[in-house]
C-alpha positions in Angstrom: -3.4 2.6 14.7 -1.4 4.5 17.3 2.0 5.0 15.5 2.1 7.6 12.7 2.7 5.5 9.6 5.7 6.4 7.5 5.1 4.4 4.3 6.7 4.0 0.9 5.4 2.4 -2.3 8.2 0.1 -3.6 6.2 -1.7 -6.2 9.0 -1.4 -8.8 11.6 -2.9 -6.3 12.3 -6.1 -8.3 12.3 -4.4 -11.7 14.7 -1.7 -10.4 17.1 -4.3 -9.1 17.0 -6.2 -12.4 17.7 -3.0 -14.3 20.8 -2.3 -12.1 19.6 0.6 -9.9 21.9 1.4 -7.1 21.2 3.5 -4.0 23.5 5.4 -1.7 23.2 6.7 1.8 25.8 9.2 2.9 27.8 8.3 -0.1 27.9 4.5 0.6 26.1 2.0 -1.7 23.3 0.4 0.5 20.4 -1.8 -0.1 17.2 0.3 -0.5 15.4 -1.6 2.3 18.3 -0.8 4.7 18.0 2.8 3.7 14.2 2.7 4.4 14.9 1.3 7.9 17.5 4.0 8.5 14.9 6.7 7.7 12.2 5.2 10.0 10.0 3.8 7.3 7.7 1.1 8.7 5.2 0.0 6.0 5.7 -0.8 2.3 2.8 -0.4 -0.2 2.6 -2.9 -3.1 0.2 -2.9 -6.0 -1.4 -6.0 -7.5 -2.3 -6.3 -11.1 -4.3 -9.4 -12.2 -2.4 -10.3 -15.3 0.1 -7.7 -16.6 1.1 -9.6 -19.7 -0.2 -9.6 -23.2 -2.0 -12.5 -24.8 1.4 -13.4 -26.4 3.1 -13.3 -23.1 4.8 -9.9 -23.3 5.2 -8.1 -19.9 3.4 -4.7 -19.4 6.3 -3.3 -17.4 6.2 -0.7 -14.5 7.1 -3.4 -12.0 5.2 -6.2 -13.7 3.1 -6.5 -10.5 1.3 -9.7 -10.9 0.2 -11.2 -7.6 3.1 -13.7 -7.9 5.7 -11.0 -8.4 4.2 -8.8 -5.7 4.1 -11.7 -3.3 7.9 -12.2 -3.7 8.4 -8.5 -2.9 6.0 -8.7 0.0 7.8 -11.7 1.5 11.1 -9.9 1.1 10.0 -6.7 2.9 8.3 -8.7 5.6 11.5 -10.6 6.3 13.3 -7.2 6.4 10.9 -6.1 9.2 8.3 -4.0 7.4 4.5 -4.1 7.5 2.7 -4.4 4.1 -0.2 -2.6 2.5 -1.6 -4.7 -0.4 -3.1 -2.5 -3.1 -5.6 -4.3 -5.4 -6.2 -2.5 -8.7 -8.6 -5.0 -10.2 -7.1 -4.4 -13.6 -4.2 -5.9 -15.6 -2.4 -2.6 -15.4 -2.7 1.0 -14.0 -6.1 1.8 -12.5 -6.8 5.5 -11.7 -9.5 8.1 -12.3 -8.8 8.1 -16.1 -8.9 4.3 -16.6 -10.3 1.3 -14.7 -10.0 -1.4 -17.3 -11.4 -4.8 -16.4 -8.9 -7.7 -16.4 -8.8 -9.5 -19.7 -10.1 -12.7 -18.0 -13.2 -10.8 -16.7 -13.9 -8.9 -19.9 -17.3 -10.5 -20.7 -18.5 -11.0 -17.1 -21.9 -9.9 -15.9 -22.3 -7.7 -12.8 -22.9 -10.8 -10.7 -19.9 -12.5 -12.1 -17.7 -9.4 -11.5 -18.8 -9.3 -7.9 -17.9 -12.9 -7.4 -14.6 -12.5 -9.3 -13.6 -9.6 -7.0 -14.5 -11.7 -3.9 -12.6 -14.8 -5.1 -9.6 -13.0 -6.4 -9.2 -10.9 -3.2 -9.8 -13.9 -1.0 -7.3 -16.1 -2.8 -4.6 -13.5 -2.9 -5.0 -12.5 0.8 -5.1 -16.1 1.9 -1.9 -16.9 0.0 -0.1 -13.8 1.3 -1.1 -14.5 4.9 -0.3 -18.2 4.6 3.1 -17.4 3.3 3.9 -15.2 6.2 3.4 -11.7 4.7 2.8 -9.2 7.5 -0.3 -7.6 5.9 -1.5 -4.7 8.1 -3.7 -2.9 5.5 -5.4 -3.6 2.3 -6.7 -1.3 -0.4 -9.9 -2.3 -2.3 -9.3 -0.6 -5.6 -6.9 2.2 -6.6 -8.0 5.8 -7.0 -11.6 4.7 -7.4 -12.8 8.3 -7.7 -14.7 7.4 -10.9 -15.4 3.8 -9.9 -13.8 0.6 -10.9 -14.3 -2.3 -13.4 -15.7 -0.1 -16.2 -18.2 0.2 -17.6 -20.4 -1.7 -15.1 -18.7 0.0 -12.1 -18.3 3.5 -13.7 -19.6 6.6 -12.0 -22.4 7.4 -11.3 -23.4 3.8 -10.9 -22.9 3.8 -7.2 -24.9 0.6 -6.7 -22.4 -1.5 -8.7 -19.4 0.4 -7.4 -20.5 -0.4 -3.8 -21.2 -4.1 -4.8 -17.7 -4.6 -6.2 -16.0 -2.8 -3.4 -18.0 -4.6 -0.7 -17.1 -7.9 -2.3 -13.5 -7.1 -1.8 -14.0 -5.9 1.7 -15.9 -9.1 2.7 -13.2 -11.3 1.1 -10.4 -9.5 3.0 -12.3 -9.7 6.3 -13.0 -13.4 5.7 -9.3 -14.1 5.6 -7.9 -11.5 8.0 -10.5 -9.7 10.0 -8.0 -7.5 11.8 -6.4 -6.1 8.6 -7.4 -2.5 8.1 -9.4 -1.7 5.0 -8.7 1.4 3.0 -10.8 3.1 0.2 -8.7 5.4 -1.9 -9.6 8.4 -4.0 -7.3 10.9 -5.9 -7.5 14.7 -5.8 -7.0 15.2 -2.0 -7.7 18.9 -2.1 -11.3 18.5 -3.6 -13.7 18.4 -0.6 -16.8 18.4 -2.8 -15.6 15.2 -4.5 -14.9 13.4 -1.2 -18.2 14.4 0.3 -20.2 13.2 -2.7 -18.3 10.0 -3.1 -18.4 8.8 0.5 -21.9 10.0 1.1 -23.1 7.8 -1.7 -20.8 4.8 -0.9 -21.7 4.7 2.9 -25.4 4.5 2.1 -24.7 1.3 0.1 -21.5 -0.4 1.0 -19.7 -2.5 3.6 -17.9 -0.7 6.4 -14.2 0.1 6.1 -11.5 1.7 8.3 -9.5 4.2 6.4 -10.1 7.0 3.8 -7.0 7.1 1.6 -6.2 10.2 -0.4 -3.8 11.0 -3.2 -2.2 14.4 -3.0 0.2 15.6 -5.6 0.7 19.4 -5.2 1.0 20.0 -8.9 -2.4 18.4 -9.6 -4.5 18.4 -6.5 -4.7 21.9 -5.1 -2.9 23.7 -2.4 -1.8 22.3 1.0 -4.5 24.5 2.6 -7.1 22.8 0.4 -5.8 19.4 1.5 -5.9 20.4 5.2 -9.5 21.7 4.8 -10.7 18.5 3.1 -9.0 16.3 5.6 -10.4 18.1 8.6 -13.9 18.1 7.1 -14.0 14.4 6.1 -12.4 13.3 9.4 -15.2 15.0 11.3 -18.0 14.0 8.8 -17.2 10.3 8.5 -15.2 9.5 11.7 -12.6 7.5 9.8 -8.9 7.5 10.0 -7.1 9.2 7.1 -3.9 8.2 5.3 -2.4 9.9 2.3 -2.1 6.8 0.2 0.0 8.6 -2.4 2.1 11.7 -2.2 5.2 13.1 -3.9 7.1 16.3 -4.6 9.9 16.8 -7.0 13.5 17.6 -6.1 14.5 19.0 -9.6 13.2 19.9 -13.0 16.3 18.8 -14.7 15.8 16.3 -17.5 17.1 12.7 -17.1 17.2 11.5 -20.7 20.9 10.5 -20.5 20.0 8.0 -17.7 17.1 6.4 -19.6 19.1 6.0 -22.9 15.9 6.3 -25.0 15.3 8.2 -28.2 13.3 11.4 -27.6 10.3 9.8 -29.4 10.3 6.8 -27.0 10.1 8.8 -23.7 7.5 10.9 -22.1 9.7 12.8 -19.8 8.6 14.4 -16.5 4.9 14.4 -15.6 5.5 17.8 -14.0 5.5 20.4 -16.7 6.9 23.9 -16.1 3.3 25.2 -16.2 2.1 22.8 -13.4 5.1 23.5 -11.2 4.7 27.3 -11.5 1.5 27.0 -9.4 2.8 25.1 -6.4 3.9 26.5 -3.1 7.5 25.1 -3.0 10.2 25.0 -5.6 11.1 21.7 -7.1 14.6 21.6 -5.6 16.2 19.4 -3.0 15.5 22.1 -0.3 12.0 22.7 -1.7 11.2 19.0 -1.5 12.3 18.8 2.1 10.4 22.0 3.1 7.2 20.7 1.4 7.6 17.3 3.2 7.8 18.9 6.6 4.8 21.2 5.9 2.8 18.2 4.5 3.7 15.9 7.5 2.6 18.5 10.0 -0.7 19.0 8.3 -1.5 15.2 8.2 -0.4 14.8 11.8 -2.6 17.7 12.9 -5.9 16.6 11.4 -8.8 17.3 13.8 -9.4 14.5 16.3 -6.1 12.9 15.7 -7.4 11.2 12.5 -4.4 11.8 10.3 -2.6 8.5 10.6 0.3 8.7 8.1 1.3 8.6 4.5 2.9 6.6 1.6 5.4 8.3 -0.7 4.9 7.3 -4.4 7.4 5.9 -5.6 10.6 6.9 -3.7 13.0 4.5 -5.4 11.9 4.9 -9.1 15.0 6.6 -10.3 15.8 6.8 -14.0 17.5 3.6 -15.2 17.7 2.0 -18.6 14.8 -0.5 -19.0 12.3 0.7 -16.4 9.4 2.9 -17.5 5.7 3.5 -16.8 4.5 1.3 -19.7 5.6 -0.9 -22.6 4.3 -1.2 -26.2 2.2 -4.2 -25.0 0.6 -2.3 -22.1 0.0 0.8 -24.3 -2.1 -1.5 -26.5 -4.0 -2.8 -23.5 -4.8 0.7 -22.4 -5.3 2.1 -25.9 -2.8 4.8 -25.0 -0.7 6.6 -27.6 2.4 6.6 -25.3 5.3 7.1 -25.4 6.8 5.1 -22.6 9.8 6.0 -20.4 9.9 7.1 -16.7 7.6 10.0 -15.9 8.4 10.0 -12.2 12.1 10.1 -11.7 12.2 13.7 -10.4 9.6 12.8 -7.7 11.8 10.2 -6.0 13.5 10.5 -2.7 16.9 9.8 -4.3 18.6 11.9 -7.0 19.1 10.5 -10.5 22.4 8.8 -9.3 20.6 7.1 -6.4 21.8 9.3 -3.5 19.3 9.7 -0.6 17.9 13.2 -0.4 17.2 15.6 2.5 13.5 14.9 2.5 14.3 11.4 3.9 15.9 13.0 6.9 12.8 15.1 7.4 10.7 11.9 7.4 13.1 10.2 9.8 13.1 13.0 12.3 9.4 13.7 12.2 7.5 12.7 15.4 
């Protein structure tokens, strides 16, 4: 990897189009992929959920990223000239440090059966994507696997099973596409102790990989200095390339209820509370978002040894439109989550609530 990757997660692309989202660049309505090209984006990250529908066939929402739906987006963005990062969650819906729920179809599997399921599922998805012409340049084996994956068998501190499951995915990806880079991705990018402990344990047990992926949200994951310190330390300690697999920063703290058209009891509102935002280094304004972005990009680019290889913004196009939210009643039931639903992320996009491209995109375009 020589070029600094400028990536975007557009997993909700199809859903946003179906819900009528419109995007504007310099005041003109423009296809979002054209806008991404204009701002020098080169790689699109897309999540894969095994079966994001209920037993009665109701969709879980948030992009409905079954492999089939994600494959359609992947083919579209490949045709538009982008590289693709495929992000396997190994769950039917969101997988993160707070939940790594096994797919419904794997619910009663033994450890050995789970290992085989990970291999087979990864192999089949990768083969289909490559055979259908998707330009896969990177693959993520699990999403924010800080506390493991495929719980309870693969839950921390069961490093042996965690390594077995991850290694199965790595072997499957390499069997199909040996030159595609493999990323392992944790959250909490400012927490050096966490990264040292996790990777020290994994590397003793698991298959080799190429990239350490980090999530960094300034309102949750410490200061930019903490992120820099962690990146510099783990780059030196493990000799791996680093990519910020997820990052965002808000452009406003204004509410967007009128765009969602939901009753207050049906919407969560911003994930970024006033209390969280009071602790961060830049204000959540259009200028603050742009200033943060430049500071952040410089820190990634300047990781020791040239190991900072790029970033993916999460999710730049998820503006507030009626019908698109982080969950549905069916997926709340799958997760055993009280809800409510709605869009938690609209103020973190790289477009304002009306779909106008923001200044941070120019910072990204002009960054070298």
